[in-house]
Backbone as CSV, one residue per row, in Angstrom:
resi,resn,N_x,N_y,N_z,CA_x,CA_y,CA_z,C_x,C_y,C_z
1,UNK,18.799,-54.762,-11.446,20.018,-55.228,-10.836,20.929,-54.017,-10.599
2,UNK,21.462,-53.855,-9.402,22.303,-52.706,-9.089,23.723,-52.930,-9.579
3,UNK,24.488,-51.840,-9.658,25.876,-51.921,-10.128,26.745,-52.764,-9.205
4,UNK,26.478,-52.704,-7.886,27.286,-53.468,-6.931,27.174,-54.961,-7.173
5,UNK,26.009,-55.464,-7.538,25.835,-56.902,-7.732,26.481,-57.374,-9.031
6,UNK,26.779,-56.469,-9.975,27.419,-56.859,-11.224,28.944,-56.938,-11.091
7,UNK,29.507,-56.347,-10.053,30.963,-56.352,-9.880,31.391,-57.709,-9.299
8,UNK,32.377,-58.276,-9.929,32.915,-59.569,-9.482,33.566,-59.371,-8.109
9,UNK,33.331,-60.280,-7.137,33.911,-60.140,-5.799,35.443,-60.050,-5.824
10,UNK,36.108,-60.739,-6.739,37.571,-60.670,-6.827,38.017,-59.269,-7.240
11,UNK,37.317,-58.696,-8.239,37.641,-57.331,-8.687,37.427,-56.336,-7.554
12,UNK,36.388,-56.535,-6.799,36.067,-55.648,-5.670,37.210,-55.686,-4.651
13,UNK,37.694,-56.893,-4.314,38.769,-57.044,-3.332,40.055,-56.405,-3.847
14,UNK,40.381,-56.595,-5.119,41.581,-55.989,-5.700,41.505,-54.457,-5.659
15,UNK,40.335,-53.916,-5.979,40.145,-52.456,-5.965,40.342,-51.908,-4.552
16,UNK,39.730,-52.551,-3.545,39.835,-52.065,-2.166,41.274,-52.163,-1.663
17,UNK,42.034,-53.207,-2.073,43.446,-53.310,-1.686,44.256,-52.172,-2.310
18,UNK,43.966,-51.859,-3.564,44.724,-50.822,-4.267,44.428,-49.434,-3.708
19,UNK,43.184,-49.162,-3.397,42.783,-47.825,-2.942,43.050,-47.656,-1.460
20,UNK,42.819,-48.648,-0.685,42.990,-48.563,0.754,41.742,-47.988,1.410
21,UNK,41.854,-47.701,2.715,40.674,-47.173,3.407,40.329,-45.762,2.883
22,UNK,39.058,-45.489,2.801,38.585,-44.210,2.266,37.744,-43.504,3.329
23,UNK,38.029,-42.213,3.553,37.213,-41.382,4.446,36.343,-40.479,3.582
24,UNK,35.087,-40.363,3.936,34.226,-39.485,3.133,34.686,-38.028,3.259
25,UNK,34.571,-37.297,2.175,34.949,-35.886,2.147,33.812,-35.074,2.762
26,UNK,34.201,-34.108,3.609,33.172,-33.241,4.188,32.594,-32.354,3.091
27,UNK,31.361,-31.997,3.296,30.681,-31.132,2.331,31.344,-29.759,2.358
28,UNK,31.975,-29.396,1.260,32.687,-28.127,1.209,31.949,-27.075,0.386
29,UNK,30.687,-27.309,0.144,29.927,-26.320,-0.621,29.787,-25.040,0.184
30,UNK,29.874,-23.954,-0.501,29.708,-22.653,0.144,28.379,-22.081,-0.325
31,UNK,27.533,-21.788,0.632,26.240,-21.193,0.309,26.457,-19.733,-0.064
32,UNK,25.820,-19.274,-1.134,25.965,-17.852,-1.482,25.331,-16.988,-0.398
33,UNK,25.958,-15.845,-0.171,25.433,-14.947,0.848,24.119,-14.355,0.390
34,UNK,23.153,-14.387,1.253,21.857,-13.789,0.928,21.938,-12.298,1.213
35,UNK,21.350,-11.507,0.330,21.377,-10.062,0.603,20.606,-9.771,1.886
36,UNK,21.196,-8.949,2.694,20.558,-8.611,3.965,19.486,-7.562,3.736
37,UNK,18.374,-7.777,4.376,17.291,-6.811,4.305,17.545,-5.803,5.406
38,UNK,17.714,-4.574,4.998,18.001,-3.564,6.008,16.721,-3.209,6.746
39,UNK,16.849,-3.148,8.038,15.702,-2.766,8.854,15.454,-1.284,8.639
40,UNK,14.191,-0.942,8.529,13.862,0.475,8.363,14.119,1.202,9.674
41,UNK,14.682,2.370,9.578,14.917,3.112,10.813,13.590,3.464,11.474
42,UNK,13.583,3.397,12.774,12.366,3.734,13.513,12.151,5.234,13.443
43,UNK,10.914,5.588,13.292,10.587,7.009,13.235,10.200,7.479,14.624
44,UNK,10.579,8.690,14.895,10.209,9.266,16.175,8.712,9.536,16.193
45,UNK,8.150,9.529,17.401,6.726,9.830,17.545,6.470,11.218,16.971
46,UNK,5.417,11.333,16.206,5.054,12.613,15.622,5.655,12.847,14.246
47,UNK,6.574,11.980,13.815,7.216,12.160,12.509,6.196,12.095,11.384
48,UNK,5.316,11.082,11.425,4.320,10.930,10.365,3.370,12.126,10.318
49,UNK,3.031,12.670,11.475,2.146,13.832,11.507,2.835,15.044,10.871
50,UNK,4.154,15.179,11.126,4.895,16.281,10.500,4.901,16.119,8.984
51,UNK,5.078,14.883,8.527,5.074,14.616,7.088,3.716,14.988,6.504
52,UNK,2.626,14.637,7.212,1.292,14.955,6.715,1.092,16.458,6.582
53,UNK,1.622,17.222,7.527,1.456,18.671,7.442,2.159,19.223,6.210
54,UNK,3.314,18.649,5.883,4.038,19.089,4.698,3.366,18.538,3.445
55,UNK,2.973,17.256,3.503,2.395,16.603,2.325,1.020,17.153,1.984
56,UNK,0.275,17.571,2.985,-1.078,18.072,2.754,-1.075,19.590,2.796
57,UNK,-0.589,20.191,1.752,-0.556,21.641,1.692,-1.938,22.165,1.322
58,UNK,-2.384,23.162,2.061,-3.670,23.789,1.760,-3.546,24.726,0.559
59,UNK,-2.316,25.018,0.154,-2.090,25.951,-0.944,-2.003,25.259,-2.297
60,UNK,-1.937,23.936,-2.287,-1.835,23.204,-3.554,-3.069,23.465,-4.397
61,UNK,-2.857,23.429,-5.691,-3.974,23.656,-6.604,-4.890,22.440,-6.597
62,UNK,-6.165,22.687,-6.423,-7.139,21.592,-6.401,-7.613,21.302,-7.813
63,UNK,-7.890,20.031,-8.099,-8.511,19.726,-9.389,-9.868,20.421,-9.474
64,UNK,-10.388,20.568,-10.679,-11.719,21.164,-10.848,-12.709,20.458,-9.940
65,UNK,-13.564,21.241,-9.301,-14.521,20.655,-8.365,-15.916,21.191,-8.621
66,UNK,-16.840,20.303,-8.668,-18.247,20.652,-8.702,-18.898,19.898,-7.562
67,UNK,-20.163,19.556,-7.723,-20.820,18.716,-6.717,-20.103,17.376,-6.630
68,UNK,-19.888,16.773,-7.806,-19.192,15.484,-7.883,-17.689,15.742,-7.979
69,UNK,-16.926,15.030,-7.175,-15.473,15.164,-7.186,-14.881,13.910,-7.812
70,UNK,-13.859,14.086,-8.634,-13.154,12.922,-9.172,-11.732,13.303,-9.522
71,UNK,-10.844,12.335,-9.392,-9.433,12.542,-9.704,-8.827,11.183,-10.031
72,UNK,-7.968,11.160,-11.028,-7.176,9.968,-11.331,-5.752,10.443,-11.607
73,UNK,-4.795,9.789,-10.989,-3.388,10.159,-11.135,-2.974,10.056,-12.603
74,UNK,-2.214,11.022,-13.099,-1.741,10.950,-14.485,-1.002,9.628,-14.733
75,UNK,-1.286,9.036,-15.877,-0.659,7.767,-16.231,-1.471,6.547,-15.827
76,UNK,-2.535,6.768,-15.042,-3.397,5.658,-14.616,-4.575,5.579,-15.581
77,UNK,-4.954,4.376,-15.949,-6.040,4.191,-16.906,-7.351,4.770,-16.381
78,UNK,-8.083,5.418,-17.266,-9.381,6.012,-16.902,-10.381,4.933,-16.495
79,UNK,-10.185,3.708,-16.976,-11.091,2.605,-16.624,-11.073,2.339,-15.121
80,UNK,-9.954,2.622,-14.472,-9.865,2.429,-13.022,-10.790,3.406,-12.320
81,UNK,-10.822,4.657,-12.777,-11.727,5.647,-12.197,-13.180,5.250,-12.443
82,UNK,-13.490,4.778,-13.657,-14.868,4.342,-13.948,-15.282,3.207,-13.016
83,UNK,-14.384,2.255,-12.813,-14.689,1.120,-11.929,-14.893,1.604,-10.493
84,UNK,-14.088,2.560,-10.052,-14.215,3.116,-8.705,-15.558,3.822,-8.552
85,UNK,-15.946,4.623,-9.555,-17.222,5.354,-9.510,-18.420,4.412,-9.476
86,UNK,-18.302,3.282,-10.180,-19.391,2.295,-10.205,-19.467,1.480,-8.923
87,UNK,-18.466,1.611,-8.059,-18.429,0.791,-6.852,-17.841,-0.580,-7.125
88,UNK,-16.971,-0.666,-8.130,-16.375,-1.940,-8.524,-15.305,-2.453,-7.574
89,UNK,-14.862,-1.631,-6.635,-13.903,-2.059,-5.614,-14.653,-2.130,-4.290
90,UNK,-14.418,-3.168,-3.515,-15.111,-3.247,-2.228,-14.410,-2.325,-1.227
91,UNK,-15.217,-1.543,-0.535,-14.699,-0.595,0.451,-14.361,-1.381,1.715
92,UNK,-13.097,-1.326,2.122,-12.654,-2.141,3.249,-12.619,-1.382,4.571
93,UNK,-12.652,-0.058,4.524,-12.621,0.726,5.761,-13.192,2.108,5.481
94,UNK,-13.603,2.764,6.550,-14.219,4.076,6.397,-13.728,5.011,7.502
95,UNK,-13.572,6.278,7.165,-13.168,7.305,8.121,-14.188,8.428,8.062
96,UNK,-14.738,8.799,9.219,-15.727,9.875,9.290,-15.059,11.115,9.878
97,UNK,-15.054,12.201,9.130,-14.398,13.444,9.546,-15.371,14.462,10.135
98,UNK,-16.641,14.111,10.269,-17.627,15.050,10.818,-17.153,15.610,12.160
99,UNK,-17.238,16.922,12.301,-16.940,17.575,13.567,-15.468,17.833,13.818
100,UNK,-14.588,17.464,12.905,-13.153,17.684,13.117,-12.717,19.030,12.551
101,UNK,-11.696,19.600,13.173,-11.102,20.818,12.628,-10.233,20.431,11.431
102,UNK,-9.754,21.429,10.709,-8.904,21.172,9.544,-7.639,20.420,9.965
103,UNK,-6.981,20.869,11.031,-5.751,20.199,11.482,-6.021,18.772,11.943
104,UNK,-7.115,18.578,12.673,-7.466,17.224,13.110,-7.744,16.331,11.904
105,UNK,-8.478,16.859,10.942,-8.811,16.081,9.742,-7.543,15.721,8.970
106,UNK,-6.619,16.669,8.846,-5.358,16.413,8.136,-4.614,15.244,8.785
107,UNK,-4.504,15.272,10.107,-3.811,14.194,10.818,-4.547,12.871,10.698
108,UNK,-5.870,12.912,10.819,-6.662,11.679,10.725,-6.550,11.050,9.340
109,UNK,-6.639,11.865,8.307,-6.572,11.341,6.939,-5.201,10.719,6.677
110,UNK,-4.133,11.412,7.069,-2.785,10.871,6.864,-2.584,9.555,7.593
111,UNK,-2.986,9.505,8.856,-2.850,8.273,9.638,-3.710,7.153,9.093
112,UNK,-4.914,7.502,8.659,-5.847,6.505,8.119,-5.286,5.872,6.845
113,UNK,-4.800,6.687,5.937,-4.258,6.157,4.677,-3.037,5.284,4.950
114,UNK,-2.147,5.744,5.819,-0.962,4.938,6.173,-1.376,3.602,6.771
115,UNK,-2.323,3.652,7.680,-2.781,2.436,8.357,-3.420,1.453,7.386
116,UNK,-4.272,1.950,6.515,-4.980,1.064,5.581,-4.029,0.466,4.553
117,UNK,-3.064,1.232,4.096,-2.066,0.655,3.173,-1.256,-0.407,3.881
118,UNK,-0.934,-0.158,5.154,-0.192,-1.149,5.935,-0.974,-2.439,6.112
119,UNK,-2.297,-2.330,6.119,-3.165,-3.509,6.237,-3.465,-4.110,4.868
120,UNK,-2.829,-3.572,3.834,-2.994,-4.034,2.446,-4.408,-3.816,1.926
121,UNK,-5.064,-2.789,2.439,-6.401,-2.462,1.943,-6.240,-1.543,0.749
122,UNK,-7.139,-1.672,-0.191,-6.989,-0.952,-1.456,-7.986,0.187,-1.611
123,UNK,-9.238,-0.020,-1.226,-10.272,0.991,-1.432,-10.884,1.368,-0.085
124,UNK,-10.909,2.658,0.205,-11.457,3.143,1.468,-12.445,4.276,1.182
125,UNK,-13.259,4.577,2.190,-14.221,5.673,2.074,-13.877,6.715,3.127
126,UNK,-13.879,7.961,2.718,-13.677,9.069,3.651,-14.927,9.931,3.602
127,UNK,-15.606,10.030,4.742,-16.832,10.835,4.846,-16.425,12.225,5.327
128,UNK,-16.634,13.219,4.474,-16.252,14.594,4.809,-17.458,15.459,5.129
129,UNK,-18.636,15.029,4.770,-19.840,15.813,5.007,-20.101,16.784,3.865
130,UNK,-21.251,17.427,3.934,-21.648,18.349,2.857,-21.483,19.813,3.239
131,UNK,-21.015,20.070,4.450,-20.732,21.437,4.861,-21.925,22.206,5.388
132,UNK,-23.029,21.534,5.686,-24.228,22.234,6.157,-23.981,22.987,7.459
133,UNK,-23.074,22.483,8.304,-22.843,23.125,9.598,-21.624,24.043,9.600
134,UNK,-21.001,24.261,8.455,-19.845,25.166,8.420,-20.345,26.611,8.436
135,UNK,-19.441,27.532,8.727,-19.808,28.944,8.874,-20.483,29.503,7.626
136,UNK,-19.971,29.154,6.454,-20.556,29.694,5.225,-21.404,28.675,4.469
137,UNK,-21.659,27.530,5.100,-22.497,26.511,4.469,-21.815,25.770,3.329
138,UNK,-20.501,25.957,3.198,-19.724,25.299,2.141,-18.944,24.112,2.717
139,UNK,-18.726,23.085,1.919,-18.000,21.897,2.398,-16.486,22.141,2.477
140,UNK,-16.021,22.594,3.634,-14.609,22.937,3.825,-13.711,21.711,3.639
141,UNK,-14.037,20.613,4.323,-13.176,19.428,4.259,-13.191,18.785,2.873
142,UNK,-14.313,18.858,2.194,-14.390,18.316,0.831,-13.392,19.047,-0.070
143,UNK,-13.378,20.369,0.035,-12.470,21.183,-0.769,-11.017,20.861,-0.438
144,UNK,-10.724,20.721,0.858,-9.345,20.430,1.256,-8.922,19.020,0.848
145,UNK,-9.808,18.047,0.986,-9.479,16.679,0.550,-9.164,16.662,-0.942
146,UNK,-9.901,17.468,-1.689,-9.676,17.565,-3.129,-8.281,18.132,-3.430
147,UNK,-7.718,18.885,-2.499,-6.351,19.400,-2.644,-5.327,18.427,-2.064
148,UNK,-5.657,17.854,-0.906,-4.689,17.012,-0.195,-4.414,15.684,-0.897
149,UNK,-5.470,14.988,-1.280,-5.303,13.614,-1.770,-4.408,13.494,-3.011
150,UNK,-4.501,14.394,-3.992,-3.598,14.268,-5.144,-2.117,14.450,-4.777
151,UNK,-1.845,15.044,-3.619,-0.465,15.264,-3.193,0.186,13.988,-2.660
152,UNK,-0.614,12.986,-2.374,-0.086,11.729,-1.816,0.200,10.740,-2.935
153,UNK,1.419,10.228,-2.965,1.795,9.248,-3.988,1.022,7.948,-3.853
154,UNK,0.533,7.652,-2.649,-0.170,6.381,-2.448,-1.647,6.445,-2.821
155,UNK,-2.132,7.593,-3.284,-3.515,7.715,-3.755,-3.507,7.631,-5.280
156,UNK,-4.206,6.623,-5.809,-4.272,6.408,-7.256,-5.413,7.217,-7.858
157,UNK,-6.570,7.181,-7.185,-7.758,7.868,-7.703,-8.728,8.085,-6.552
158,UNK,-9.654,9.035,-6.743,-10.762,9.188,-5.800,-11.937,9.811,-6.530
159,UNK,-13.115,9.606,-5.965,-14.331,10.163,-6.559,-15.415,10.225,-5.493
160,UNK,-16.445,11.015,-5.770,-17.596,11.059,-4.870,-18.233,9.683,-4.817
161,UNK,-18.688,9.320,-3.630,-19.308,8.008,-3.439,-20.707,8.007,-4.055
162,UNK,-21.246,6.834,-4.360,-22.631,6.760,-4.831,-23.589,7.199,-3.718
163,UNK,-24.814,7.601,-4.070,-25.765,8.108,-3.072,-25.972,7.175,-1.875
164,UNK,-25.994,5.873,-2.100,-26.246,4.946,-0.988,-25.069,4.859,-0.016
165,UNK,-23.925,5.452,-0.384,-22.734,5.360,0.459,-22.199,6.733,0.866
166,UNK,-23.060,7.746,0.828,-22.660,9.079,1.259,-22.750,10.131,0.179
167,UNK,-22.843,9.714,-1.068,-22.992,10.659,-2.174,-21.899,11.703,-2.196
168,UNK,-22.286,12.959,-2.399,-21.306,14.039,-2.497,-20.728,14.431,-1.138
169,UNK,-21.140,13.740,-0.081,-20.584,13.980,1.257,-19.518,12.960,1.633
170,UNK,-19.102,12.132,0.675,-18.086,11.106,0.949,-17.280,10.829,-0.313
171,UNK,-16.096,10.318,-0.116,-15.219,9.965,-1.236,-14.833,8.498,-1.161
172,UNK,-14.772,7.860,-2.316,-14.110,6.568,-2.441,-12.667,6.898,-2.817
173,UNK,-11.717,6.300,-2.129,-10.301,6.554,-2.398,-9.629,5.222,-2.714
174,UNK,-8.988,5.158,-3.868,-8.271,3.954,-4.276,-6.793,4.159,-3.973
175,UNK,-6.232,3.256,-3.161,-4.839,3.359,-2.741,-3.943,2.493,-3.621
176,UNK,-2.725,2.943,-3.796,-1.741,2.202,-4.578,-1.381,0.919,-3.840
177,UNK,-1.209,-0.148,-4.602,-0.784,-1.416,-3.998,0.617,-1.256,-3.428
178,UNK,0.879,-1.966,-2.341,2.227,-1.963,-1.780,3.152,-2.740,-2.693
179,UNK,4.296,-2.170,-2.983,5.290,-2.891,-3.778,6.341,-3.440,-2.817
180,UNK,7.157,-4.406,-3.242,8.130,-5.026,-2.342,9.044,-4.034,-1.629
181,UNK,9.352,-2.891,-2.226,10.236,-1.920,-1.590,9.552,-1.010,-0.587
182,UNK,8.228,-1.072,-0.493,7.493,-0.167,0.414,7.567,-0.612,1.853
């Protein structure tokens, strides 16, 4: 039984006479202001390439290198590197640097990493080759990647790929997850 049916009709009439006509109050609630998301400033063409040239210094100290290459950012669990070496992350994209000059490779690697992070990809493969066709028979791009990649904040770890995926002529690279502020 609703409250209206329990009210005596005489009481209802007396109340309406005493109060008179009633107009509903407009909704005066104020919605809290939402923080505005600032649009990122547009970058000029070539800006990212300039950043890559600065970010990928050829003079940076390279981690120890042998046939097998591996690196894990300080503060990151070693288990992540072990999982990467075992192929525990699925490779979502691949970049082949065969035949590129050092400058071309630098630009390609920077653009590739930016693009893959933008696509929310986590693990990628970079094929650098074994250096058989270089002037001194040494893997030039492998050595430079070993210097360049630790300089990027978005690279968590990297290691030589397993033999079926390029072996010592390719790297698995684990990228940092995008955070809300990125």
